[in-house]
C-alpha positions, 0 to 999 in steps of 0.5 A: 026294079025286079031284082030289088023287090026280090032282095028286099024279103031276103034282107028282112029275113037276114036282119030278123035272124041277126037280131034273134041270134044276138038275143038268143046268144045273150040269154043262153051263153055262159055268164062269163062270156055274155053281157046279157043273162037271166041273172037277177039285176043287182043294184050297187046298194045291194052289192055294198050291203047285205043281211045276215042273222044274229043268234036270235034270228034277227037280221044284221046288216053287214058290208059285203065289200069289206068282208065278201067271203070266199067264192067257189072258185077261190075255194077250189083254186086257193091254197088251203093246205095247213102249213105247220111252219107258217102261222096256221092254227088248227082249232078243235071245236069239241062238241060234247059226247061226240068222241072228241076226248079220244080224238083230242088225245090222238091229236096230241099223242099219235100224229107223225110230226117233225116235232111231236107234242110234248105231254106231261105225265099224269097231266092233261096238258101237252105242248104242241109247238111248231118245228122251229119255234115255240108257237102253238099250232093246235088250239084244243083241250089237251094243248091249250086247255079250255081257254075259251070256256068249257066246250066252247062253241063257234061263237065263243071260239071265233071271238076268243082264240086269236086274243088267247094266242096273242096273250099266250105267245106275247105277240100279235100275229096274222094267223089262218085258222082251220076249224075241225070238229066231230059230229054224231047221230043226234039222238045217240049223242043226246042220250049219251049226254043224258046218261053222262048227266045221270052219272053226275056231270053238271056242266057248271063251268060251261057258259053261253057267250054272246058279244064278249059277255055272258048271255042274259036270260032274255037272250037265251031263255031256258027250254024247260020248267021244273027240276032238270032231271025230270025235264030231261026224262020228259024231253028224251021220251018225246024226242025218241018217240 
């Protein structure tokens, strides 16, 4: 009886350490290995549906399983190299007064390509075709023109580029799009645009596109009252100071 009494505390201690080890291992080991973790519990319904926000900041329900996006591991491991011979298309999102005009000219004139862009004299249009077929690899002001509107933004381009290329090439293709843009220090960019307006720019051909149509005044209300020039001066003063 005496040996059994001595073994009982040892067995209890061993059981306690085993249980504690299992719990600790479950909470502190990597998520890819363990079944238990500190991750938040996600229900099946939350996996199926999620919420984004529209241009007005209102929540919009979406199907995450149908359009899950790319994970960090996919971005690292997948092949994101631009393939000129496939159906990859480079789309230049030209934000005004960021140096986009000069950059756009370099894209069509100065790249070392197997088949360089062919530019017409005294015209802004260039033909940027793939090496072995007359199919556009570049969507920009100097290659296709303002097909989606003057200085089209992300919303306009993503809803327009594919249709315009289908129309231009006369066929439907499954393309990969690589969006590029230039950014500029915001105050300098704002003042540059203000001076551009002072010199006579009106941006009359620009538009605000929303779900395939022009945005209404209710969807995109004006940000000033009165004459445009006075409003710009007033806004610039407060923006700088």
